[in-house]
Residue frames relative to the residue before (quaternion, step in Angstrom):
aa qw qx qy qz dx dy dz
M 1.0000 0.0000 0.0000 0.0000 0.00 0.00 0.00
R 0.1344 -0.8286 0.5428 0.0273 3.60 -0.73 1.09
R 0.0085 -0.7656 0.6432 0.0026 3.53 -1.22 0.69
G 0.8408 -0.0643 -0.0045 0.5374 3.55 -0.47 1.24
G 0.7430 -0.4170 0.2337 0.4684 3.57 0.97 0.78
S 0.7023 0.3903 -0.2624 0.5344 3.61 1.25 -0.18
S 0.4211 -0.7131 0.5078 0.2373 3.57 -1.05 0.78
L 0.3527 -0.7071 0.5798 0.1985 3.50 -1.25 0.68
G 0.3570 -0.7495 0.5170 0.2087 3.56 -0.76 1.03
L 0.6988 -0.4593 0.3341 0.4348 3.54 -1.29 0.15
G 0.6239 0.5559 -0.3313 0.4381 3.56 1.04 -0.81
Q 0.6716 0.4991 -0.2956 0.4609 3.57 0.96 -0.85
V 0.6243 0.5339 -0.3256 0.4682 3.56 1.05 -0.85
V 0.6489 0.5081 -0.3046 0.4775 3.58 0.96 -0.89
S 0.6501 0.5255 -0.3146 0.4497 3.58 0.95 -0.87
Y 0.6698 0.4900 -0.2969 0.4723 3.55 0.94 -0.88
A 0.6200 0.5425 -0.3267 0.4633 3.57 1.07 -0.80
L 0.6750 0.4893 -0.2950 0.4668 3.59 0.92 -0.93
M 0.6312 0.5202 -0.3333 0.4688 3.58 1.04 -0.77
A 0.6473 0.5131 -0.3209 0.4635 3.58 0.96 -0.82
L 0.6428 0.5031 -0.3232 0.4788 3.57 1.02 -0.82
A 0.6409 0.5154 -0.3359 0.4592 3.63 0.92 -0.77
V 0.6517 0.5056 -0.3167 0.4683 3.58 0.95 -0.87
A 0.6436 0.5135 -0.3248 0.4654 3.62 0.98 -0.79
I 0.6607 0.5105 -0.3172 0.4497 3.60 0.90 -0.91
I 0.7159 0.4265 -0.2558 0.4901 3.58 0.96 -0.86
G 0.7344 0.4802 -0.2477 0.4107 3.56 0.87 -0.94
L 0.6328 0.5758 -0.3555 0.3763 3.61 0.95 -0.80
P 0.6499 0.4862 -0.3575 0.4619 3.67 0.90 -0.67
L 0.6343 0.5161 -0.3345 0.4685 3.59 1.05 -0.72
L 0.6387 0.5174 -0.3212 0.4704 3.59 1.02 -0.77
W 0.6402 0.5165 -0.3197 0.4703 3.56 1.02 -0.87
M 0.6519 0.5012 -0.3240 0.4679 3.61 0.94 -0.81
L 0.6507 0.5144 -0.3227 0.4558 3.62 0.90 -0.84
L 0.6909 0.4465 -0.2757 0.4972 3.60 0.89 -0.92
G 0.6393 0.5323 -0.3312 0.4453 3.60 1.02 -0.71
S 0.6197 0.5451 -0.3519 0.4417 3.58 1.13 -0.54
L 0.7030 0.4101 -0.2571 0.5211 3.57 1.25 -0.16
K 0.6179 0.5367 -0.3532 0.4533 3.62 1.21 0.32
T 0.5008 -0.5771 0.5410 0.3514 3.48 -1.45 0.06
N 0.6743 -0.4798 0.3645 0.4269 3.58 -1.26 0.29
Q 0.6430 0.5363 -0.3389 0.4290 3.57 0.92 -0.79
E 0.6713 0.4781 -0.3065 0.4763 3.59 0.96 -0.76
I 0.6309 0.5326 -0.3400 0.4502 3.59 1.06 -0.66
Y 0.7250 0.4280 -0.2407 0.4829 3.58 1.04 -0.76
T 0.4572 0.7099 -0.4416 0.3034 3.59 1.26 -0.13
L 0.0783 -0.7648 0.6387 0.0312 3.59 -1.06 0.89
P 0.4544 -0.2490 -0.8417 0.1520 1.51 -1.65 1.88
P 0.6829 -0.5207 0.3033 0.4129 3.61 -1.14 0.57
Q 0.2616 -0.7406 0.6045 0.1328 3.49 -1.09 0.85
W 0.3015 -0.8057 0.4799 0.1722 3.58 -0.27 1.25
L 0.7855 0.2830 -0.1554 0.5280 3.59 0.74 -0.99
P 0.4265 -0.6981 0.5025 0.2796 3.59 -0.88 0.84
T 0.5084 -0.6381 0.4817 0.3199 3.56 -1.11 0.65
E 0.7736 0.0890 -0.0448 0.6259 3.57 1.15 -0.69
W 0.3675 -0.7549 0.5022 0.2070 3.60 -0.57 1.14
R 0.1693 -0.8155 0.5510 0.0515 3.58 -0.43 1.27
W 0.0949 -0.8209 0.5628 0.0211 3.57 0.22 1.29
E 0.5693 0.6116 -0.3830 0.3940 3.58 1.19 -0.42
N 0.4731 0.6633 -0.4484 0.3678 3.64 1.22 -0.20
F 0.6582 0.5092 -0.3253 0.4491 3.58 1.01 -0.76
G 0.6483 0.5029 -0.3252 0.4703 3.56 1.02 -0.71
E 0.6464 0.5075 -0.3233 0.4691 3.58 0.99 -0.84
A 0.6493 0.5167 -0.3236 0.4548 3.60 0.96 -0.79
W 0.6640 0.5062 -0.3070 0.4568 3.58 0.95 -0.86
N 0.7333 0.4239 -0.2351 0.4768 3.57 0.98 -0.81
A 0.5452 0.6404 -0.3982 0.3662 3.60 1.18 -0.28
A 0.7765 0.0622 -0.0027 0.6271 3.56 1.21 -0.57
P 0.5717 -0.6049 0.4136 0.3690 3.62 -1.17 0.40
F 0.0596 -0.8546 0.5155 0.0187 3.58 0.45 1.20
G 0.5442 0.5891 -0.4117 0.4328 3.60 1.19 -0.37
Q 0.6726 0.4652 -0.2889 0.4978 3.62 0.96 -0.82
F 0.6182 0.5375 -0.3457 0.4577 3.57 1.03 -0.74
Y 0.6340 0.5237 -0.3200 0.4706 3.58 0.98 -0.86
L 0.6527 0.5243 -0.3129 0.4485 3.59 0.85 -0.96
N 0.6658 0.4987 -0.2952 0.4700 3.58 0.90 -0.98
S 0.6804 0.4812 -0.3091 0.4582 3.61 0.86 -0.88
I 0.6434 0.5189 -0.3344 0.4527 3.61 0.94 -0.80
I 0.6679 0.4954 -0.3076 0.4624 3.63 0.87 -0.93
T 0.7189 0.4436 -0.2734 0.4600 3.59 0.71 -0.99
T 0.6561 0.5085 -0.3286 0.4505 3.63 0.98 -0.73
L 0.6853 0.4771 -0.2966 0.4633 3.59 0.82 -0.94
A 0.6706 0.4882 -0.2985 0.4722 3.59 0.91 -0.93
G 0.6849 0.4822 -0.2953 0.4595 3.60 0.87 -0.90
T 0.6655 0.4828 -0.3174 0.4725 3.63 0.91 -0.77
G 0.6376 0.5269 -0.3269 0.4571 3.61 0.98 -0.80
L 0.6677 0.4928 -0.2993 0.4708 3.59 0.91 -0.90
E 0.6608 0.5097 -0.3105 0.4551 3.56 0.95 -0.82
L 0.6382 0.5201 -0.3247 0.4655 3.59 1.02 -0.79
V 0.6777 0.4807 -0.3048 0.4656 3.58 0.85 -0.95
N 0.6723 0.5003 -0.3028 0.4539 3.56 0.88 -0.95
A 0.6775 0.4926 -0.2941 0.4603 3.60 0.85 -0.93
T 0.6552 0.5207 -0.3139 0.4484 3.59 0.97 -0.87
M 0.6854 0.4747 -0.2861 0.4722 3.61 0.85 -0.94
T 0.6640 0.4963 -0.3080 0.4669 3.59 0.96 -0.84
A 0.6531 0.5138 -0.3108 0.4614 3.57 0.94 -0.85
Y 0.6396 0.5213 -0.3318 0.4573 3.58 0.96 -0.84
A 0.6515 0.5226 -0.3196 0.4476 3.57 0.95 -0.88
F 0.6890 0.4743 -0.2798 0.4712 3.58 0.93 -0.86
A 0.7076 0.4766 -0.2702 0.4462 3.59 1.04 -0.69
F 0.8495 0.2133 -0.0579 0.4792 3.59 0.87 -0.94
L 0.6733 0.4850 -0.3109 0.4635 3.64 1.14 -0.37
R 0.2854 -0.7266 0.5979 0.1818 3.52 -1.24 0.50
F 0.2007 0.7522 -0.6101 0.1470 3.55 -0.83 0.98
P 0.6544 -0.5555 0.3279 0.3945 3.62 -1.10 0.61
K 0.8586 0.1037 -0.1101 0.4899 3.52 -1.19 0.79
K 0.1849 0.8114 -0.5368 0.1389 3.61 1.02 0.70
E 0.6321 0.5280 -0.3458 0.4494 3.63 0.96 -0.74
W 0.6724 0.4978 -0.3137 0.4491 3.58 0.92 -0.82
V 0.6196 0.5320 -0.3262 0.4761 3.56 1.07 -0.76
F 0.6498 0.5086 -0.3113 0.4713 3.56 1.01 -0.81
V 0.6281 0.5169 -0.3487 0.4656 3.59 1.02 -0.66
L 0.6281 0.5192 -0.3367 0.4718 3.59 1.05 -0.68
L 0.5987 0.5527 -0.3366 0.4719 3.55 1.14 -0.70
L 0.6683 0.4936 -0.2910 0.4744 3.55 0.92 -0.92
A 0.6288 0.5324 -0.3427 0.4515 3.58 1.04 -0.75
A 0.6094 0.5606 -0.3548 0.4341 3.63 1.09 -0.66
L 0.5785 0.5901 -0.3702 0.4243 3.61 1.17 -0.55
M 0.6836 0.5059 -0.2839 0.4429 3.59 1.11 -0.59
I 0.5984 0.5587 -0.3611 0.4466 3.62 1.28 -0.12
P 0.3864 -0.7236 0.5155 0.2476 3.64 -0.59 1.04
N 0.5847 -0.5967 0.4192 0.3555 3.59 -1.06 0.65
Q 0.6077 0.5827 -0.3573 0.4043 3.56 1.07 -0.72
V 0.6011 0.5708 -0.3562 0.4312 3.60 1.13 -0.63
T 0.7139 0.4684 -0.2632 0.4491 3.63 1.04 -0.69
I 0.4307 0.7314 -0.4558 0.2680 3.60 1.23 -0.18
L 0.7207 0.4524 -0.2592 0.4569 3.58 0.73 -1.08
P 0.6615 0.4881 -0.3349 0.4604 3.66 0.83 -0.85
N 0.6481 0.5185 -0.3309 0.4490 3.60 0.97 -0.79
Y 0.6618 0.5043 -0.3141 0.4572 3.56 0.94 -0.87
L 0.6634 0.4920 -0.3131 0.4688 3.60 0.93 -0.90
T 0.6208 0.5404 -0.3435 0.4522 3.61 1.04 -0.73
L 0.6662 0.4963 -0.3062 0.4649 3.58 0.88 -0.89
S 0.7248 0.4477 -0.2557 0.4570 3.57 0.82 -1.02
D 0.7171 0.4484 -0.2712 0.4596 3.64 0.99 -0.70
V 0.7302 0.4301 -0.2453 0.4709 3.56 0.88 -0.93
F 0.7967 0.2623 -0.1309 0.5285 3.58 0.85 -0.94
G 0.4759 -0.6638 0.4511 0.3596 3.59 1.22 -0.12
Q 0.7206 -0.4369 0.3207 0.4324 3.56 -1.31 -0.08
S 0.4900 0.6817 -0.4320 0.3296 3.64 1.23 -0.14
W 0.7066 0.4316 -0.2711 0.4908 3.60 1.15 -0.45
I 0.5376 0.5727 -0.4224 0.4524 3.58 1.24 -0.06
N 0.8189 0.1608 -0.1585 0.5277 3.57 -1.01 0.89
T 0.5692 0.5430 -0.4046 0.4664 3.61 1.00 0.89
Y 0.6433 -0.5179 0.3970 0.4004 3.54 -1.29 0.29
Q 0.6624 0.4987 -0.3115 0.4643 3.58 0.93 -0.90
G 0.6174 0.5423 -0.3493 0.4503 3.60 1.09 -0.60
I 0.6616 0.4883 -0.3056 0.4800 3.56 1.07 -0.71
V 0.7530 0.4628 -0.2152 0.4153 3.59 0.87 -1.06
L 0.7202 0.5245 -0.2975 0.3431 3.58 0.59 -1.15
P 0.6382 0.5322 -0.3707 0.4148 3.70 0.84 -0.68
G 0.7374 0.4027 -0.2401 0.4861 3.56 1.14 -0.48
A 0.4107 0.7444 -0.4535 0.2675 3.58 1.28 0.17
A 0.6756 0.4550 -0.2912 0.5017 3.60 1.10 -0.57
T 0.0059 -0.8179 0.5742 -0.0364 3.57 -0.95 0.83
A 0.2803 -0.7702 0.5509 0.1575 3.60 -0.47 1.16
F 0.6409 0.5327 -0.3370 0.4381 3.58 0.99 -0.75
G 0.6697 0.4996 -0.2998 0.4605 3.58 0.93 -0.87
A 0.6552 0.5029 -0.3184 0.4652 3.59 0.97 -0.78
F 0.6389 0.5111 -0.3207 0.4772 3.59 1.04 -0.76
L 0.6781 0.5046 -0.2977 0.4438 3.58 0.83 -1.03
L 0.7009 0.4546 -0.2818 0.4719 3.61 0.84 -0.89
R 0.6073 0.5474 -0.3692 0.4418 3.60 1.03 -0.68
Q 0.6570 0.5086 -0.3142 0.4593 3.56 0.90 -0.89
S 0.6439 0.5121 -0.3117 0.4755 3.58 1.08 -0.72
F 0.6650 0.5101 -0.3035 0.4532 3.58 0.91 -0.93
L 0.6345 0.5357 -0.3291 0.4497 3.62 1.03 -0.67
G 0.6889 0.4729 -0.2809 0.4720 3.57 1.17 -0.44
L 0.4570 0.6823 -0.4496 0.3515 3.60 1.26 0.05
P 0.5641 -0.6063 0.4202 0.3709 3.67 -1.05 0.62
R 0.3786 -0.7613 0.4875 0.1987 3.55 -0.48 1.23
E 0.5786 0.5947 -0.3857 0.4034 3.62 1.09 -0.64
V 0.6642 0.5038 -0.3007 0.4632 3.57 0.94 -0.90
L 0.6771 0.4894 -0.2963 0.4628 3.58 0.96 -0.86
D 0.6497 0.5031 -0.3181 0.4728 3.56 1.00 -0.80
A 0.6390 0.5069 -0.3458 0.4637 3.60 0.96 -0.69
A 0.6231 0.5224 -0.3442 0.4694 3.61 1.05 -0.68
K 0.6302 0.5248 -0.3260 0.4702 3.62 1.03 -0.79
V 0.6452 0.5212 -0.3216 0.4568 3.59 0.96 -0.83
D 0.6762 0.4884 -0.2802 0.4752 3.57 1.09 -0.72
G 0.6402 -0.5765 0.3118 0.4007 3.57 1.27 0.11
C 0.3832 0.7205 -0.4990 0.2915 3.65 1.14 0.32
G 0.2969 -0.7241 0.5936 0.1873 3.49 -0.97 0.92
H 0.7316 -0.4297 0.2651 0.4580 3.58 -1.23 0.06
L 0.6866 0.4881 -0.3120 0.4394 3.59 0.82 -0.91
R 0.6691 0.4790 -0.3080 0.4775 3.59 0.99 -0.82
L 0.6173 0.5422 -0.3385 0.4587 3.58 1.06 -0.73
L 0.6595 0.5026 -0.3097 0.4653 3.54 0.99 -0.88
W 0.7220 0.4613 -0.2578 0.4466 3.60 0.82 -1.02
D 0.7801 0.3904 -0.1930 0.4492 3.58 0.80 -1.00
M 0.7929 0.3049 -0.1530 0.5050 3.59 1.09 -0.61
V 0.7487 0.4329 -0.2544 0.4328 3.55 0.56 -1.16
I 0.6852 0.4900 -0.2983 0.4489 3.62 0.83 -0.93
P 0.6683 0.4783 -0.3306 0.4640 3.69 0.83 -0.81
L 0.6879 0.4790 -0.3020 0.4540 3.60 0.94 -0.81
S 0.7413 0.4022 -0.2094 0.4949 3.55 1.20 -0.52
R 0.2564 0.8158 -0.4901 0.1690 3.57 1.24 0.37
P 0.6391 0.5294 -0.3698 0.4178 3.72 0.78 -0.68
V 0.7105 0.4349 -0.2778 0.4784 3.57 0.84 -0.95
L 0.6111 0.5426 -0.3536 0.4551 3.62 1.07 -0.64
V 0.6597 0.4855 -0.3094 0.4831 3.60 0.94 -0.84
T 0.6321 0.5400 -0.3245 0.4513 3.57 1.00 -0.84
F 0.6928 0.4556 -0.2795 0.4841 3.57 0.83 -0.97
G 0.6146 0.5432 -0.3523 0.4505 3.59 1.03 -0.73
L 0.6501 0.5110 -0.3124 0.4676 3.57 1.01 -0.82
I 0.6481 0.5053 -0.3222 0.4700 3.58 0.96 -0.84
S 0.6697 0.4918 -0.3042 0.4660 3.59 0.90 -0.84
L 0.6543 0.5215 -0.3209 0.4437 3.58 0.93 -0.89
V 0.6590 0.4961 -0.3186 0.4670 3.60 0.92 -0.84
A 0.6516 0.5139 -0.3208 0.4566 3.60 0.97 -0.84
K 0.6749 0.4836 -0.3021 0.4684 3.59 0.92 -0.86
W 0.6598 0.5116 -0.3146 0.4516 3.60 0.91 -0.86
N 0.7496 0.3975 -0.2146 0.4837 3.61 0.98 -0.83
D 0.4356 0.7183 -0.4610 0.2860 3.60 1.21 -0.13
Y 0.1193 -0.8249 0.5521 0.0240 3.55 -0.81 1.04
L 0.7137 0.5058 -0.2935 0.3855 3.58 0.72 -1.07
W 0.7114 0.4567 -0.2895 0.4489 3.58 0.73 -0.94
P 0.6695 0.4708 -0.3366 0.4656 3.67 0.81 -0.74
L 0.5983 0.5596 -0.3525 0.4524 3.60 1.17 -0.60
I 0.7167 0.4672 -0.2527 0.4519 3.55 0.93 -0.93
V 0.7538 0.4203 -0.2229 0.4532 3.57 0.85 -0.98
T 0.7110 0.3669 -0.2804 0.5304 3.63 1.16 -0.10
N 0.1169 -0.8230 0.5543 0.0413 3.55 -1.08 0.70
T 0.6834 0.3936 -0.3076 0.5324 3.59 1.22 0.32
Q 0.6144 -0.5716 0.3958 0.3730 3.55 -1.17 0.61
Q 0.6442 0.5608 -0.3305 0.4016 3.62 0.99 -0.74
M 0.7271 0.4054 -0.2391 0.4998 3.62 1.16 -0.42
R 0.4618 0.6913 -0.4527 0.3224 3.59 1.20 0.06
T 0.3671 -0.6914 0.5723 0.2441 3.57 -1.17 0.58
L 0.7427 -0.4287 0.2781 0.4327 3.56 -1.35 0.21
T 0.6779 0.5097 -0.3182 0.4236 3.60 0.82 -0.96
V 0.6644 0.4614 -0.2920 0.5103 3.57 1.06 -0.76
G 0.6373 0.5644 -0.3304 0.4076 3.58 0.99 -0.78
L 0.5551 0.6224 -0.3830 0.3972 3.57 1.17 -0.55
T 0.6231 0.5786 -0.3431 0.3991 3.56 1.07 -0.73
Y 0.5616 0.6079 -0.3889 0.4047 3.62 1.18 -0.40
L 0.6512 0.5358 -0.3082 0.4403 3.59 1.23 -0.35
F 0.5918 0.5720 -0.3668 0.4337 3.55 1.26 -0.22
D 0.3334 -0.7412 0.5540 0.1806 3.52 -0.94 0.94
Q 0.4617 -0.7182 0.4516 0.2591 3.57 -0.76 1.04
E 0.6875 0.4740 -0.2747 0.4768 3.56 1.19 -0.48
G 0.6012 -0.6143 0.3386 0.3829 3.58 1.26 0.15
N 0.5645 0.6005 -0.3855 0.4149 3.58 1.26 0.21
T 0.1696 0.8284 -0.5149 0.1410 3.57 0.99 0.84
D 0.3351 -0.7070 0.5895 0.2008 3.55 -1.03 0.86
W 0.2398 -0.8355 0.4760 0.1338 3.59 0.05 1.27
G 0.5662 0.5808 -0.3889 0.4369 3.57 1.13 -0.45
V 0.6587 0.4857 -0.2959 0.4926 3.56 1.01 -0.85
V 0.6445 0.5211 -0.3244 0.4558 3.62 0.96 -0.83
M 0.6750 0.4719 -0.3102 0.4749 3.59 0.95 -0.80
A 0.5903 0.5523 -0.3577 0.4675 3.60 1.10 -0.61
A 0.6707 0.4877 -0.2867 0.4798 3.56 0.97 -0.92
S 0.6194 0.5441 -0.3470 0.4472 3.58 1.07 -0.66
M 0.5983 0.5531 -0.3582 0.4559 3.55 1.13 -0.63
F 0.5749 0.5741 -0.3880 0.4351 3.63 1.09 -0.47
V 0.6829 0.4671 -0.2797 0.4871 3.55 1.11 -0.68
I 0.7167 0.4926 -0.2609 0.4191 3.59 0.91 -0.90
V 0.6510 0.5711 -0.3330 0.3730 3.56 0.85 -1.01
P 0.6562 0.4902 -0.3605 0.4462 3.71 0.79 -0.73
L 0.6414 0.5184 -0.3376 0.4538 3.61 1.01 -0.70
L 0.6296 0.5277 -0.3362 0.4606 3.59 1.02 -0.71
V 0.6566 0.4982 -0.3124 0.4722 3.60 0.96 -0.84
I 0.6628 0.5003 -0.3047 0.4664 3.60 0.92 -0.87
F 0.6455 0.5171 -0.3283 0.4562 3.58 0.96 -0.80
A 0.6292 0.5266 -0.3308 0.4662 3.59 0.98 -0.80
W 0.6728 0.4840 -0.2918 0.4774 3.57 0.93 -0.84
A 0.6895 0.4793 -0.2877 0.4606 3.61 0.87 -0.95
Q 0.6116 0.5579 -0.3654 0.4256 3.57 1.01 -0.68
R 0.6259 0.5266 -0.3380 0.4655 3.59 1.01 -0.78
H 0.6838 0.4862 -0.2970 0.4559 3.59 0.92 -0.83
I 0.6071 0.5428 -0.3530 0.4607 3.56 1.07 -0.69
I 0.6661 0.4955 -0.3020 0.4686 3.61 0.90 -0.90
E 0.6514 0.5042 -0.3183 0.4691 3.58 0.99 -0.83
G 0.6614 0.5085 -0.3153 0.4524 3.58 0.96 -0.81
I 0.6519 0.5040 -0.3230 0.4655 3.59 0.98 -0.74
A 0.6530 0.5038 -0.3112 0.4721 3.58 1.01 -0.83
A 0.6505 0.5040 -0.3250 0.4661 3.60 0.99 -0.77
G 0.6662 0.5076 -0.3019 0.4554 3.56 0.96 -0.80
A 0.6601 0.5165 -0.3249 0.4381 3.56 1.07 -0.65
T 0.7071 0.4539 -0.2651 0.4730 3.60 1.16 -0.44
K 0.5615 0.6036 -0.3941 0.4062 3.62 1.25 -0.07
G 0.7665 0.3459 -0.2717 0.4679 3.51 -1.25 0.61
């Protein structure tokens, strides 16, 4: 098999086939959701499945938007996602730098405790976090932006990921910067962060997706419709008696998915640029 004068080996053919299969597995449900958002309930329930709608119901998006205050849901999700991702990036970067370059007593033991935190599911911390907010700060932090954001500001995974990346940076460049008089903050800002841009963007994307899609904690810590995020707001479209209009629900789900797709497309470009820049340095 030839492509541009060069032959493709069996391994490459298998790799392309597996990538195509992965794209199909990931993409087909999204395509079904997009097409379902333009169908009636009858067409969605049709067997065998009917992929294309007979009549494109663009009004499903208008009905979904008007069925609940999605403008407020968007605002809440944007605020909590940006604030939560920013705090996680700052926290993870500072913690990773300390573990990678600073010397302090029992650093190895502290790092082991950090690794142990990776083994604790987030669901286990829901009740302690809620009790901490309600007992320490009183009910004033329940149903607030800070109540949604602050319990998730610490990240063991991010600190571990960035530490491993920082340890792989060229020590000669960092040592030369120290000889020139760079303090820790300047070294972090001028050297470590620019050299680590690919992993920082990658972790930022992971954190952003997790914050945007978070459902359980915003559901528990908020108790009014005005403070709900998008993921929780979707539940307002479900009918308790089972008469849910799934076309409208899928249209509303697109409100959640499309911003992530746009952000991923933007972040992917920056990841590639960062890798290319890192490959040409030194």
